[in-house]
GUTIGU-84617 format. One record per residue: residue in one letter; x, z, y of N, C-alpha, C in turn; residue number from 1. Coordinates in steps of 0.05 Angstrom, whole numbers, plus 5000, padded with zeros to 4 digits. Layout:
BEGIN
<bagu A,<X,Z,Y>,<X,Z,Y>,<X,Z,Y>,NUM>
...
REM end
This chain:
BEGIN
<bagu M,<6977,8919,8232>,<6949,8910,8229>,<6947,8888,8208>,1>
<bagu Q,<6930,8891,8189>,<6926,8871,8168>,<6907,8849,8177>,2>
<bagu Q,<6915,8824,8172>,<6898,8802,8179>,<6882,8793,8155>,3>
<bagu T,<6856,8789,8159>,<6839,8781,8137>,<6838,8750,8136>,4>
<bagu A,<6841,8740,8111>,<6840,8711,8107>,<6811,8702,8112>,5>
<bagu V,<6809,8678,8123>,<6782,8667,8130>,<6778,8642,8113>,6>
<bagu Y,<6756,8641,8099>,<6749,8617,8084>,<6747,8593,8103>,7>
<bagu G,<6756,8570,8095>,<6755,8547,8112>,<6779,8543,8130>,8>
<bagu V,<6797,8562,8130>,<6821,8560,8146>,<6845,8557,8127>,9>
<bagu D,<6862,8538,8134>,<6885,8531,8118>,<6877,8527,8088>,10>
<bagu D,<6891,8539,8070>,<6883,8535,8041>,<6870,8560,8029>,11>
<bagu V,<6858,8577,8046>,<6845,8601,8036>,<6824,8595,8016>,12>
<bagu S,<6807,8576,8021>,<6785,8569,8003>,<6796,8558,7977>,13>
<bagu Y,<6816,8540,7979>,<6829,8528,7955>,<6840,8550,7938>,14>
<bagu Q,<6855,8569,7950>,<6867,8591,7934>,<6845,8609,7923>,15>
<bagu S,<6824,8613,7938>,<6802,8630,7928>,<6788,8618,7904>,16>
<bagu A,<6788,8591,7902>,<6777,8577,7880>,<6795,8577,7856>,17>
<bagu G,<6819,8587,7859>,<6838,8587,7836>,<6856,8562,7835>,18>
<bagu G,<6859,8549,7858>,<6876,8525,7859>,<6863,8503,7842>,19>
<bagu I,<6879,8483,7835>,<6868,8460,7820>,<6859,8469,7792>,20>
<bagu E,<6872,8488,7780>,<6863,8497,7753>,<6835,8510,7755>,21>
<bagu G,<6831,8526,7776>,<6805,8539,7780>,<6784,8518,7786>,22>
<bagu L,<6791,8498,7801>,<6771,8477,7807>,<6764,8461,7783>,23>
<bagu R,<6784,8456,7766>,<6778,8441,7741>,<6760,8457,7723>,24>
<bagu R,<6763,8483,7722>,<6745,8500,7706>,<6716,8499,7718>,25>
<bagu L,<6714,8501,7745>,<6688,8499,7758>,<6675,8473,7752>,26>
<bagu V,<6690,8451,7754>,<6679,8424,7749>,<6671,8421,7720>,27>
<bagu A,<6687,8431,7702>,<6680,8429,7673>,<6654,8444,7668>,28>
<bagu D,<6651,8468,7679>,<6626,8482,7675>,<6602,8468,7688>,29>
<bagu F,<6607,8456,7712>,<6586,8441,7726>,<6576,8418,7709>,30>
<bagu Y,<6594,8402,7699>,<6585,8379,7683>,<6574,8387,7655>,31>
<bagu R,<6584,8409,7644>,<6573,8419,7619>,<6544,8427,7624>,32>
<bagu L,<6539,8441,7646>,<6511,8449,7653>,<6494,8424,7657>,33>
<bagu M,<6505,8404,7671>,<6489,8380,7676>,<6482,8367,7649>,34>
<bagu D,<6499,8368,7630>,<6494,8357,7604>,<6472,8373,7589>,35>
<bagu E,<6473,8399,7592>,<6456,8417,7576>,<6429,8423,7588>,36>
<bagu L,<6426,8424,7614>,<6401,8433,7626>,<6380,8411,7627>,37>
<bagu P,<6357,8416,7615>,<6336,8395,7616>,<6328,8387,7644>,38>
<bagu E,<6329,8406,7663>,<6321,8400,7690>,<6342,8383,7705>,39>
<bagu A,<6365,8379,7693>,<6386,8362,7704>,<6387,8334,7691>,40>
<bagu R,<6368,8328,7674>,<6368,8303,7659>,<6369,8279,7677>,41>
<bagu A,<6353,8278,7698>,<6352,8254,7716>,<6379,8252,7730>,42>
<bagu L,<6391,8274,7738>,<6417,8274,7751>,<6438,8263,7732>,43>
<bagu R,<6438,8273,7707>,<6458,8265,7687>,<6456,8235,7682>,44>
<bagu Q,<6432,8224,7683>,<6429,8195,7677>,<6442,8178,7698>,45>
<bagu L,<6448,8188,7722>,<6462,8173,7742>,<6491,8169,7735>,46>
<bagu H,<6502,8185,7717>,<6530,8184,7709>,<6533,8167,7683>,47>
<bagu G,<6557,8157,7679>,<6562,8143,7654>,<6563,8162,7631>,48>
<bagu E,<6566,8151,7607>,<6567,8167,7583>,<6589,8188,7584>,49>
<bagu S,<6613,8179,7592>,<6636,8197,7594>,<6637,8208,7622>,50>
<bagu L,<6642,8234,7624>,<6644,8248,7650>,<6674,8253,7657>,51>
<bagu T,<6692,8242,7642>,<6721,8248,7646>,<6730,8240,7674>,52>
<bagu L,<6724,8215,7682>,<6732,8205,7708>,<6718,8220,7730>,53>
<bagu A,<6692,8224,7727>,<6676,8238,7747>,<6687,8266,7751>,54>
<bagu S,<6694,8279,7729>,<6705,8307,7730>,<6731,8307,7746>,55>
<bagu D,<6749,8289,7740>,<6774,8288,7754>,<6770,8282,7783>,56>
<bagu K,<6752,8264,7789>,<6747,8257,7818>,<6736,8280,7833>,57>
<bagu L,<6717,8295,7821>,<6705,8317,7835>,<6725,8340,7839>,58>
<bagu A,<6741,8346,7819>,<6761,8367,7822>,<6782,8359,7843>,59>
<bagu C,<6790,8334,7843>,<6810,8324,7863>,<6798,8325,7891>,60>
<bagu F,<6772,8317,7893>,<6759,8317,7919>,<6757,8346,7929>,61>
<bagu L,<6748,8364,7912>,<6745,8392,7921>,<6771,8404,7929>,62>
<bagu S,<6793,8396,7916>,<6819,8406,7923>,<6825,8401,7953>,63>
<bagu G,<6823,8377,7961>,<6828,8371,7989>,<6807,8382,8008>,64>
<bagu W,<6782,8381,8000>,<6760,8391,8016>,<6762,8420,8022>,65>
<bagu L,<6774,8435,8003>,<6777,8464,8006>,<6804,8472,8018>,66>
<bagu G,<6819,8452,8028>,<6844,8458,8042>,<6869,8456,8025>,67>
<bagu G,<6866,8448,8000>,<6889,8445,7982>,<6900,8417,7984>,68>
<bagu P,<6916,8409,7964>,<6928,8382,7964>,<6906,8361,7964>,69>
<bagu K,<6911,8339,7978>,<6892,8317,7981>,<6894,8299,7956>,70>
<bagu L,<6888,8310,7933>,<6891,8296,7908>,<6873,8271,7905>,71>
<bagu F,<6849,8272,7916>,<6831,8250,7913>,<6843,8225,7927>,72>
<bagu S,<6851,8228,7953>,<6861,8205,7967>,<6887,8196,7955>,73>
<bagu E,<6903,8214,7945>,<6929,8206,7932>,<6924,8189,7907>,74>
<bagu Q,<6903,8196,7892>,<6899,8182,7866>,<6878,8160,7868>,75>
<bagu Y,<6858,8163,7886>,<6836,8144,7886>,<6832,8130,7913>,76>
<bagu G,<6846,8138,7934>,<6841,8126,7960>,<6821,8142,7976>,77>
<bagu A,<6815,8132,7999>,<6796,8146,8017>,<6768,8143,8007>,78>
<bagu I,<6751,8163,8014>,<6723,8162,8007>,<6707,8175,8029>,79>
<bagu A,<6683,8164,8034>,<6663,8176,8051>,<6641,8184,8032>,80>
<bagu I,<6638,8209,8026>,<6620,8219,8006>,<6591,8209,8009>,81>
<bagu P,<6579,8212,8033>,<6551,8203,8035>,<6548,8173,8030>,82>
<bagu S,<6564,8157,8042>,<6561,8128,8039>,<6567,8119,8010>,83>
<bagu F,<6587,8132,7997>,<6593,8125,7969>,<6568,8131,7951>,84>
<bagu H,<6556,8154,7955>,<6534,8162,7938>,<6508,8148,7945>,85>
<bagu A,<6507,8134,7968>,<6483,8120,7976>,<6477,8096,7958>,86>
<bagu Q,<6495,8089,7941>,<6490,8067,7922>,<6468,8075,7903>,87>
<bagu W,<6462,8101,7900>,<6441,8110,7882>,<6418,8121,7899>,88>
<bagu P,<6394,8119,7889>,<6371,8130,7904>,<6369,8160,7899>,89>
<bagu I,<6383,8175,7915>,<6385,8204,7912>,<6365,8217,7931>,90>
<bagu D,<6345,8231,7920>,<6326,8245,7937>,<6331,8275,7936>,91>
<bagu E,<6313,8290,7949>,<6316,8319,7951>,<6317,8332,7923>,92>
<bagu A,<6301,8322,7905>,<6300,8334,7878>,<6326,8330,7863>,93>
<bagu L,<6338,8307,7865>,<6364,8303,7852>,<6386,8319,7866>,94>
<bagu S,<6385,8321,7892>,<6404,8337,7907>,<6402,8366,7899>,95>
<bagu Q,<6377,8376,7897>,<6373,8404,7889>,<6382,8408,7860>,96>
<bagu S,<6379,8389,7843>,<6388,8391,7816>,<6418,8394,7815>,97>
<bagu W,<6432,8378,7831>,<6461,8379,7834>,<6470,8407,7843>,98>
<bagu L,<6456,8416,7865>,<6463,8442,7876>,<6457,8465,7856>,99>
<bagu N,<6436,8462,7840>,<6430,8483,7820>,<6451,8484,7798>,100>
<bagu C,<6460,8461,7789>,<6481,8460,7769>,<6507,8473,7780>,101>
<bagu M,<6513,8466,7805>,<6537,8477,7818>,<6534,8507,7822>,102>
<bagu A,<6511,8516,7831>,<6506,8545,7835>,<6511,8560,7809>,103>
<bagu Q,<6501,8549,7787>,<6504,8563,7761>,<6534,8562,7752>,104>
<bagu A,<6547,8539,7757>,<6575,8537,7751>,<6592,8557,7767>,105>
<bagu I,<6585,8560,7792>,<6599,8579,7810>,<6596,8607,7799>,106>
<bagu T,<6572,8615,7789>,<6569,8642,7779>,<6585,8647,7754>,107>
<bagu L,<6594,8626,7740>,<6610,8630,7716>,<6640,8634,7723>,108>
<bagu Q,<6647,8630,7748>,<6675,8633,7756>,<6681,8661,7764>,109>
<bagu P,<6707,8669,7763>,<6714,8696,7772>,<6718,8698,7802>,110>
<bagu Y,<6701,8685,7817>,<6703,8685,7846>,<6693,8711,7859>,111>
<bagu D,<6706,8718,7881>,<6695,8739,7898>,<6667,8731,7906>,112>
<bagu P,<6648,8749,7905>,<6620,8741,7913>,<6618,8729,7941>,113>
<bagu A,<6634,8738,7959>,<6633,8726,7986>,<6642,8697,7986>,114>
<bagu F,<6663,8691,7970>,<6672,8663,7967>,<6651,8646,7953>,115>
<bagu A,<6639,8657,7932>,<6619,8642,7917>,<6596,8634,7936>,116>
<bagu D,<6587,8653,7952>,<6566,8647,7971>,<6575,8626,7992>,117>
<bagu Y,<6599,8630,8002>,<6610,8611,8022>,<6611,8583,8010>,118>
<bagu L,<6621,8580,7986>,<6625,8554,7974>,<6598,8540,7970>,119>
<bagu L,<6578,8554,7960>,<6552,8541,7956>,<6540,8533,7983>,120>
<bagu R,<6542,8550,8003>,<6532,8543,8030>,<6546,8518,8041>,121>
<bagu Q,<6572,8516,8037>,<6587,8493,8047>,<6579,8468,8033>,122>
<bagu L,<6573,8469,8007>,<6565,8446,7992>,<6538,8435,7999>,123>
<bagu R,<6521,8451,8012>,<6495,8442,8019>,<6495,8420,8040>,124>
<bagu L,<6514,8421,8058>,<6516,8400,8080>,<6522,8372,8069>,125>
<bagu P,<6543,8369,8053>,<6546,8342,8042>,<6523,8333,8024>,126>
<bagu A,<6511,8352,8010>,<6487,8345,7994>,<6465,8334,8011>,127>
<bagu Q,<6460,8347,8034>,<6440,8337,8053>,<6447,8309,8064>,128>
<bagu R,<6473,8306,8070>,<6481,8280,8082>,<6479,8258,8061>,129>
<bagu I,<6483,8264,8036>,<6480,8244,8015>,<6451,8235,8013>,130>
<bagu V,<6433,8254,8014>,<6404,8247,8013>,<6397,8230,8037>,131>
<bagu Q,<6406,8236,8061>,<6400,8220,8084>,<6412,8192,8082>,132>
<bagu A,<6436,8190,8073>,<6448,8163,8070>,<6433,8147,8049>,133>
<bagu S,<6424,8160,8028>,<6409,8146,8007>,<6382,8137,8018>,134>
<bagu R,<6369,8155,8034>,<6343,8147,8046>,<6347,8122,8064>,135>
<bagu N,<6368,8122,8080>,<6373,8100,8097>,<6377,8074,8082>,136>
<bagu R,<6390,8076,8060>,<6396,8052,8044>,<6373,8043,8027>,137>
<bagu H,<6358,8062,8015>,<6337,8055,7996>,<6309,8058,8007>,138>
<bagu G,<6307,8069,8031>,<6280,8072,8042>,<6264,8094,8029>,139>
<bagu I,<6278,8115,8019>,<6265,8137,8005>,<6251,8154,8027>,140>
<bagu A,<6226,8161,8023>,<6212,8177,8042>,<6223,8206,8041>,141>
<bagu G,<6224,8219,8064>,<6232,8247,8066>,<6212,8265,8053>,142>
<bagu Q,<6222,8288,8044>,<6204,8307,8031>,<6201,8332,8047>,143>
REM end
């Protein structure tokens, strides 16, 4: 009997993303889209001029988050994603802009459609938590 790999178990998601090389390609496309898309302008302005460090941090974070090596904590230490991002006033519009850039970047990858759908669904939860943490810190009204 053949056993089917399940996303979110062990390193199945990490391997489905192409390992760290695949994640670096995803992140490169994500930040390129953020640079190019007019609708992502407000989101892009939250980042510094260079996206090199942000790109490395996101790829390293995704590695561990998807069940691969814990590269972020090895290189940068521990992080709580919502509270870290609460330093900026991130509302639903910025969160949706981030998710839209990521959705487009995901479509550019050679991912199995089921994994692409899974990955975007999984990314929605931390995006929602970031908005809530930012609301709590900045008093941003819910939408």
